[in-house]
C-alpha positions in Angstrom: 0.0 0.0 0.0 1.2 3.5 -0.8 -0.5 6.8 0.2 -0.5 9.4 -2.6 -2.9 11.9 -1.2 -4.0 13.2 2.2 -7.4 11.8 1.6 -5.8 8.3 1.3 -4.5 8.8 4.9 -8.0 9.7 6.1 -9.5 6.7 4.4 -6.9 4.4 5.9 -7.5 5.7 9.4 -11.3 5.2 9.1 -10.7 1.6 8.1 -8.8 1.0 11.4 -11.3 1.4 14.2 -8.8 0.1 16.7 -6.2 2.8 15.8 -5.1 4.7 18.9 -1.8 6.3 17.7 -0.8 7.7 14.3 3.0 8.3 14.0 4.0 10.4 11.1 7.5 11.2 9.7 8.4 14.9 9.6 10.6 15.7 6.5 9.0 14.9 3.1 5.9 13.6 4.8 4.5 16.4 7.0 6.8 19.2 5.7 9.2 19.7 2.8 12.2 21.9 2.2 12.0 24.5 -0.6 15.5 23.6 -1.8 16.8 21.2 -4.4 18.6 19.1 -1.9 18.8 19.2 2.0 22.5 20.0 1.8 21.6 23.2 -0.2 21.0 24.7 3.3 24.8 24.6 3.7 25.2 26.4 0.3 22.8 29.2 1.3 24.5 29.3 4.8 27.9 29.9 3.1 26.5 32.6 0.7 25.1 34.5 3.6 27.8 33.7 6.1 30.7 34.6 3.8 29.1 38.0 3.2 29.2 38.5 7.0 32.9 37.5 7.1 32.2 34.3 9.2 34.3 32.0 7.0 37.2 34.2 6.0 38.6 33.2 2.6 37.2 29.7 2.6 35.5 28.7 -0.7 32.0 27.4 -1.0 33.2 24.0 -2.1 35.5 23.7 0.9 32.8 24.7 3.3 30.3 22.2 1.8 33.0 19.5 2.2 33.9 20.5 5.7 30.2 20.7 6.9 29.2 17.4 5.4 32.3 15.5 6.3 32.1 16.6 9.9 28.5 15.5 10.2 29.2 12.1 8.6 32.3 11.5 10.7 30.5 12.2 14.0 27.4 10.2 12.9 29.6 7.1 12.3 31.2 7.5 15.7 27.8 8.0 17.5 26.0 5.0 15.8 23.5 3.7 16.6 22.5 6.9 18.4 22.1 10.5 17.1 24.5 13.4 17.0 23.7 17.0 18.0 24.1 20.0 15.8 26.1 21.7 18.6 28.6 18.8 18.4 29.0 19.4 14.7 29.9 23.1 15.2 32.1 22.4 18.1 34.2 20.1 15.9 34.2 22.6 13.0 35.3 25.3 15.4 38.2 23.2 16.5 39.2 22.2 13.0 38.9 25.7 11.5 40.1 27.7 14.5 36.9 29.7 14.6 36.1 32.1 17.4 33.2 31.2 19.8 31.2 34.1 18.2 31.8 32.9 14.7 30.8 29.3 15.5 27.7 30.4 17.3 26.7 32.7 14.4 27.2 29.8 11.9 25.0 27.5 13.9 22.3 30.1 14.3 22.5 30.9 10.6 21.9 27.3 9.7 18.8 27.2 11.9 17.5 30.4 10.4 17.9 29.1 6.9 16.3 25.7 7.9 13.3 27.6 9.3 13.0 29.7 6.2 12.9 26.8 3.7 10.7 24.4 5.7 7.0 24.5 4.5 4.1 22.3 5.5 2.0 20.0 3.3 -1.2 21.9 4.1 -3.6 19.0 3.2 -1.7 16.7 5.5 -1.9 19.3 8.3 -5.6 19.4 7.8 -5.9 15.6 7.8 -4.0 15.3 11.1 -6.4 17.8 12.7 -9.3 15.7 11.6 -7.6 12.5 12.8 -6.9 14.1 16.2 -10.5 15.2 16.6 -11.5 11.6 16.0 -9.6 10.6 19.1 -6.4 9.3 17.6 -3.2 10.6 19.2 -0.7 12.1 16.8 3.0 11.6 17.1 5.6 13.3 15.0 8.6 10.9 14.7 11.8 12.2 13.1 15.5 11.4 12.6 17.3 14.7 13.0 20.4 16.3 14.5 18.5 19.6 14.8 17.8 20.7 18.3 14.6 19.4 19.9 13.4 22.9 20.8 13.8 24.0 17.2 11.8 21.0 15.9 9.0 21.6 18.5 8.9 25.3 17.6 8.6 24.5 13.9 5.9 21.8 14.4 4.0 23.9 16.9 3.6 26.7 14.4 2.3 24.6 11.5 0.1 21.9 13.2 -3.5 22.7 14.2 -3.8 19.9 16.8 -1.8 18.7 19.8 1.0 16.3 19.0 3.8 14.4 20.7 7.2 15.1 19.2 9.9 12.4 19.3 13.1 13.5 17.6 16.2 11.4 17.7 18.4 14.3 18.8 16.5 14.1 22.1 15.5 10.5 22.5 18.8 9.1 21.0 16.5 6.6 19.3 16.7 7.0 15.5 14.2 5.4 13.2 17.0 4.1 10.9 18.2 1.8 13.7 14.7 0.7 14.7 15.1 2.2 18.2 12.5 4.9 17.5 9.9 2.3 16.8 10.8 0.4 19.9 10.3 3.6 21.8 6.8 3.9 20.2 5.9 0.4 21.4 7.3 1.1 24.9 5.2 4.2 25.2 1.9 3.1 23.6 2.0 -0.7 23.5 1.9 -3.0 20.5 -1.7 -2.5 19.5 -3.3 0.3 17.5 -0.1 2.0 16.4 0.4 3.1 12.8 3.4 4.9 11.3 3.5 6.6 7.9 6.5 8.1 6.1 8.1 8.5 2.7 11.2 6.2 3.2 10.4 2.6 2.2 13.3 1.1 4.0 13.1 3.2 7.2 9.5 4.1 7.6 8.0 0.8 6.4 10.4 -2.1 6.5 12.3 -1.1 9.6 9.1 -0.3 11.4 7.6 -3.7 10.5 10.6 -5.6 11.7 10.0 -4.1 15.2 6.3 -4.8 15.1 4.9 -1.5 14.1 2.7 -1.3 11.0 4.4 1.0 8.5 2.8 2.5 5.3 4.7 4.5 2.7 3.7 8.0 1.5 4.5 9.4 -1.9 2.9 12.8 -2.3 2.5 14.4 -5.7 5.3 16.8 -5.0 7.8 14.0 -4.3 6.7 12.1 -7.4 7.1 15.3 -9.5 10.6 15.8 -8.1 11.5 12.2 -8.8 10.3 12.5 -12.4 12.4 15.7 -12.7 15.6 14.3 -11.3 17.3 15.5 -14.5 16.2 19.1 -13.8 17.4 18.9 -10.2 20.8 17.6 -11.4 21.0 20.5 -13.8 20.1 23.1 -11.2 22.4 21.6 -8.6 25.3 21.6 -11.1 24.8 25.3 -11.7 24.7 26.0 -7.9 20.9 26.8 -7.9 19.2 25.9 -4.6 15.6 26.9 -4.7 13.1 24.2 -5.8 9.5 24.7 -6.6 6.9 22.3 -8.0 3.3 22.7 -9.0 2.3 20.8 -5.9 4.1 22.8 -3.2 0.9 24.0 -1.5 -0.6 20.5 -1.1 0.3 16.9 -2.1 -2.9 16.6 -4.0 -3.4 15.1 -7.5 -3.9 17.7 -10.3 -3.8 17.0 -14.0 -4.8 20.0 -15.9 -3.5 22.5 -18.4 -2.7 25.0 -15.6 -0.6 22.4 -13.8 1.1 21.5 -17.1 1.9 25.1 -17.7 3.3 25.4 -14.1 5.5 22.3 -14.8 6.8 23.9 -17.9 7.4 27.2 -16.0 9.5 25.3 -13.4 11.5 23.6 -16.1 12.2 26.8 -18.1 12.9 28.8 -15.0 16.0 26.7 -14.4 17.1 27.2 -18.0 16.6 31.0 -17.7 18.4 31.1 -14.3 21.4 29.4 -16.0 21.1 31.9 -18.9 21.0 34.9 -16.5 24.1 33.6 -14.6 25.9 33.2 -17.9 24.9 36.7 -18.8 26.4 38.0 -15.6 29.6 36.2 -16.3 29.7 37.7 -19.8 29.1 41.2 -18.5 32.0 40.7 -16.2 34.2 39.3 -18.9 33.6 42.2 -21.4 33.5 44.9 -18.8 30.0 46.2 -19.6 28.9 49.3 -17.8 25.2 48.9 -18.8 23.0 45.8 -19.5 20.0 46.4 -21.8 17.3 43.7 -21.6 15.5 44.0 -24.9 11.7 43.7 -25.1 9.8 41.4 -25.3 12.1 38.4 -25.0 13.6 39.6 -21.7 10.4 40.7 -20.0 10.3 37.9 -17.5 14.1 37.9 -16.9 13.9 41.7 -16.2 11.0 41.3 -13.8 13.1 38.8 -11.8 16.5 40.6 -11.7 15.1 44.1 -11.2 14.2 43.2 -7.6 17.7 41.8 -6.9 20.0 44.8 -6.2 23.6 44.1 -6.8 23.0 40.9 -8.8 25.0 42.4 -11.7 27.5 44.1 -9.4 27.6 47.8 -10.0 26.4 47.5 -13.6 23.2 49.4 -14.6 20.4 47.3 -15.9 17.5 48.7 -18.0 14.5 47.3 -19.9 14.6 48.7 -23.4 11.8 48.6 -25.9 13.0 47.1 -29.2 11.7 45.0 -32.1 12.2 44.5 -35.8 9.5 47.1 -36.5 11.2 49.7 -34.2 14.8 48.7 -34.8 15.1 48.2 -38.5 14.3 51.8 -39.4 17.5 52.9 -37.7 19.3 51.4 -40.8 17.1 53.5 -43.1 18.6 56.5 -41.4 22.1 55.2 -41.1 22.8 52.4 -43.6 20.1 52.4 -46.3 21.7 49.6 -48.3 21.5 47.4 -45.3 17.9 48.3 -44.7 17.1 47.4 -48.2 18.8 44.0 -47.8 17.0 43.3 -44.6 13.5 44.4 -45.8 13.7 43.7 -49.5 12.7 47.3 -50.4 14.2 50.8 -50.5 13.9 53.1 -47.5 11.1 55.7 -47.6 11.1 59.1 -45.9 8.8 57.6 -43.3 11.3 54.9 -42.6 14.1 57.5 -42.2 11.9 59.5 -39.8 11.1 56.4 -37.8 14.7 55.6 -37.6 15.7 59.0 -36.3 13.0 58.7 -33.6 14.4 55.3 -32.6 18.0 56.7 -32.5 16.7 59.4 -30.2 15.0 56.9 -28.0 18.1 54.7 -27.7 20.3 57.7 -27.1 18.0 58.7 -24.2 18.7 55.4 -22.5 22.4 56.2 -22.1 23.9 57.5 -18.8 26.9 59.8 -18.5 28.8 56.8 -17.2 27.8 54.5 -20.1 30.8 53.2 -22.0 29.8 49.7 -23.0 26.2 48.4 -23.5 25.6 44.7 -23.4 22.3 43.8 -25.1 20.4 40.7 -24.0 18.1 38.9 -26.4 17.1 35.4 -27.4 18.6 35.8 -30.9 18.7 34.9 -33.8 20.2 37.1 -36.6 21.8 39.8 -34.4 20.2 42.6 -36.4 19.0 44.6 -33.5 22.5 44.7 -32.2 23.7 46.0 -35.6 20.9 48.6 -35.5 21.6 49.8 -32.0 25.4 49.9 -32.7 24.7 52.1 -35.7 22.4 54.3 -33.6 25.0 54.7 -30.8 28.5 55.0 -32.3 29.7 56.9 -29.2 29.6 53.7 -27.0 30.6 50.1 -27.5 27.7 47.7 -28.1 28.0 43.9 -27.7 25.4 41.2 -27.3 24.5 38.1 -25.3 22.1 35.7 -26.9 20.4 32.3 -26.3 21.9 31.5 -29.8 22.7 33.0 -33.1 22.1 31.7 -36.6 25.3 30.8 -38.6 24.6 33.8 -40.9 24.1 36.3 -38.2 25.2 39.9 -38.6 28.9 40.5 -38.3 28.5 42.8 -35.3 26.8 40.0 -33.4 29.4 37.4 -34.4 32.4 39.7 -33.6 31.0 41.4 -30.5 28.5 38.8 -29.3 28.4 35.6 -27.2 25.8 32.9 -26.9 24.3 30.6 -24.3 24.2 27.7 -26.7 25.8 27.1 -30.1 23.3 27.0 -33.0 21.7 23.6 -33.2 18.1 23.1 -34.4 18.3 19.6 -33.1 18.5 20.9 -29.5 16.1 23.8 -29.5 13.3 25.4 -31.5 13.3 29.1 -32.0 9.5 29.5 -31.7 9.5 27.5 -28.5 12.4 29.4 -26.9 10.8 32.7 -27.7 7.4 31.6 -26.4 8.8 30.2 -23.2 10.6 33.5 -22.5 7.3 34.5 -21.1 6.1 37.9 -22.3 2.8 39.6 -21.8 3.4 43.1 -23.0 2.5 44.7 -26.3 5.1 44.8 -29.1 6.8 48.2 -29.7 6.4 49.2 -33.4 8.2 52.5 -33.2 8.3 55.8 -31.4 6.3 59.0 -31.7 7.2 62.5 -30.4 4.6 64.0 -28.0 3.8 67.7 -27.9 6.2 68.2 -25.0 9.0 66.6 -27.0 9.2 63.3 -25.2 9.3 60.1 -27.2 6.4 57.7 -26.6 6.4 54.1 -27.8 3.8 53.0 -30.4 2.6 49.6 -29.0 0.6 46.9 -30.7 -1.3 44.4 -28.6 -2.4 40.9 -29.6 -4.0 38.5 -27.3 -2.8 35.5 -29.5 0.8 36.6 -29.3 1.5 36.5 -25.6 2.2 33.7 -23.0 -0.6 32.7 -20.6 -0.7 34.8 -17.5 -0.4 31.8 -15.1 2.7 30.6 -16.9 4.4 34.0 -16.7 3.5 34.3 -13.0 5.0 30.9 -12.2 8.0 31.5 -14.4 8.9 34.8 -12.8 8.3 33.7 -9.2 10.5 30.6 -9.7 13.2 32.5 -11.6 13.3 35.1 -8.9 13.7 32.5 -6.1 16.4 30.7 -8.1 18.4 33.9 -8.7 17.9 35.2 -5.2 19.8 32.2 -3.7 22.3 31.9 -6.6 26.0 32.3 -5.9 27.2 35.9 -6.2 30.6 34.8 -7.4 31.3 32.7 -10.5 28.7 29.9 -10.6 29.7 26.3 -11.4 29.6 25.3 -15.1 26.7 22.8 -15.8 28.5 21.4 -18.8 26.5 19.1 -21.1 23.5 19.2 -18.6 22.6 22.6 -20.1 22.2 21.2 -23.6 20.4 18.1 -22.4 17.9 20.1 -20.3 17.0 22.4 -23.2 16.7 19.4 -25.6 14.3 17.7 -23.2 11.9 20.7 -23.4 12.4 21.8 -27.0 13.4 18.7 -28.9 11.6 15.9 -27.2 8.2 17.1 -25.9 6.4 15.0 -23.3 2.8 15.0 -22.1 3.3 18.0 -19.8 5.0 20.1 -22.5 2.4 19.3 -25.2 -0.5 19.9 -22.8 0.9 23.2 -21.8 1.5 24.4 -25.3 -1.5 22.9 -27.1 -3.5 26.1 -26.9 -0.5 28.4 -26.8 -0.5 30.6 -29.9 2.6 32.2 -31.4 3.2 34.3 -34.4 4.1 32.2 -37.4 5.1 35.1 -39.7 7.8 37.7 -39.2 5.2 40.5 -39.4 3.0 38.7 -36.7 0.1 38.7 -39.1 -0.8 35.1 -38.3 -0.7 32.9 -35.2 -1.0 29.2 -34.6 -0.7 26.7 -31.9 2.8 25.5 -31.1 1.7 21.9 -31.0 -1.0 21.1 -33.5 0.9 22.2 -36.6 -1.5 25.0 -37.5 -3.5 24.2 -40.6 -1.0 21.9 -42.2 -1.8 18.4 -43.3 -1.2 15.4 -41.1 1.4 14.1 -43.7 3.4 17.3 -43.5 3.4 17.1 -39.7 4.3 13.4 -39.7 7.2 14.2 -42.1 8.5 16.9 -39.7 8.2 19.6 -42.4 8.7 23.1 -41.0 6.1 24.6 -43.4 4.1 27.8 -42.4 1.9 27.1 -39.4 4.0 24.0 -38.4 6.3 26.2 -36.3 7.4 23.3 -34.1 7.6 20.1 -36.1 8.5 17.9 -33.1 5.4 19.2 -31.2 3.2 18.4 -34.2 4.6 14.8 -34.2 3.7 14.5 -30.6 0.2 15.7 -31.3 -0.2 12.9 -33.9 1.4 10.1 -31.9 1.4 11.0 -28.2 4.7 9.3 -27.9 8.2 10.8 -27.1 9.7 7.7 -28.5 7.9 8.2 -31.8 9.1 11.8 -31.9 12.7 10.7 -31.5 12.3 7.9 -34.1 10.7 10.1 -36.8 13.1 12.9 -36.3 16.1 10.6 -36.4 14.8 9.4 -39.7 14.2 13.0 -40.9 17.7 14.0 -39.8 19.3 11.0 -41.5 17.4 12.0 -44.7 18.7 15.5 -44.5 22.3 14.3 -43.9 22.0 12.0 -46.9 20.8 14.8 -49.1 23.6 17.1 -48.1 26.2 14.4 -48.9 24.6 13.5 -52.2 24.1 17.1 -53.4 27.7 17.7 -54.6 27.6 14.4 -56.5 24.4 15.4 -58.3 25.8 18.7 -59.8 26.1 18.8 -63.6 29.5 17.3 -64.7 30.0 15.4 -61.5 28.4 12.2 -62.6 29.5 10.5 -65.9 27.0 10.7 -68.8 26.4 7.8 -71.2 28.1 9.6 -74.0 31.1 10.3 -71.9 31.3 6.7 -70.8 31.1 5.5 -74.5 33.8 8.0 -75.5 36.1 6.5 -72.8 
């Protein structure tokens, strides 16, 4: 038996009329931590403690190693009993030569962070209140080195019923050794005792060996986290600690488009957090004085970072309105031949006037201290960088992009950097732009008001923005990830970055497809048409099955999913499609005139 919802626990209790005592595990059963891994508490402790000078020049990696090694060493020596947190810090103080004040401050900081990341499963709390009202005594049983007073304070603030708290740091009887269950039997007798917890080996098997009935719990949040182990690994490799799921408020079941969009938001928030950390590293590398987040692709990123003072050191961040419609006219005023190449027509006086207005707008964004502007955008051709560089010759302009096409403008290739190399097998442009999460109208140019100020001309389309609930989840998750991110250079996630992006963009699953099924995006450069990212627009089923990127079928892999409902089929069909393209490229030189011998040439020989 496995309990997956708080209602399962209530039904089980009702089926046991002789039940007198319900024992429940604390962590991951009654409460959860809002971090990727429990040891991320030590990462957050370092990031706050180092800023207060508690650890001197010690690196984060060295602190993590010291904190974990000390705990493990003392735990082995204390087995089968429990260690105390005070013992851990006494040993660390001795080994590192810390003052009494520094050691006490570190211990207090760890407890403060623990308190801030612990959150209750509200439906479980409600269920326990009902069970207690039915006359069943509630016992919270936990293995922990945290102080008993701390545990009781946390539990007392979240429970809405009386409960007995048995923590191993006080009883010296851990569950993992079976001693805690022996203590249960000693206190309450062998009959009418039930224990529930998430750990199969400890909360179920160990309890049953001692004679206590144990039942495993697996709430929806835990199941979601297990299914997203790949995402947790990616976040952990980048030094990101915060961890949100669509099920944080309650362990209930939910299978709807809104939960699917929340799932997609959590996934892409980790990608955008990685992107933003890479942006900060690029800004430091090139010595940018200003960072311009271009609309609309950077709307959600800007919402997250604008509330984090000092995230980009002393660099000045700004959200700048920009689009093809408002940026291209700059070239009509500065480089008309380039404007003609980009648009396929000659510049008109109206184009030149629009370009001069745009130049004035971009110039107004400069500060007296501005020397180097770093533009932030998803990509793909780098034309907006070329336009802004032409508009602002007095400063250096460089760019940071999700990716750039191989034929991108020379300015972007020479003075630009990318998050990922160009690879349509890893990401889809339409998906990346949609998942950026924008709600604002598009800027189509600038007009001068009667008082001389420049006002943007905005165009709103309800079928060209991300869903509001997706944007809200994305921005909240991204803000939490960046708030706890390392302020120094973050670890490099390596190949995990590419793999995570490919999981979302190249190989859709049920959650991604459900979230994007009714999500419309522009399918033309002038935004005159929009179609679902998943259903292939109005294209035929054959075109979708053959992975043809025809108009309307903006995400061929999503369309394959809509036809098959299978990630394996998506991979299989696209492998066949990629093999076909590779074969064509290799045969193309051989099929040129003069490369293959004709019959007449063969006879002549």
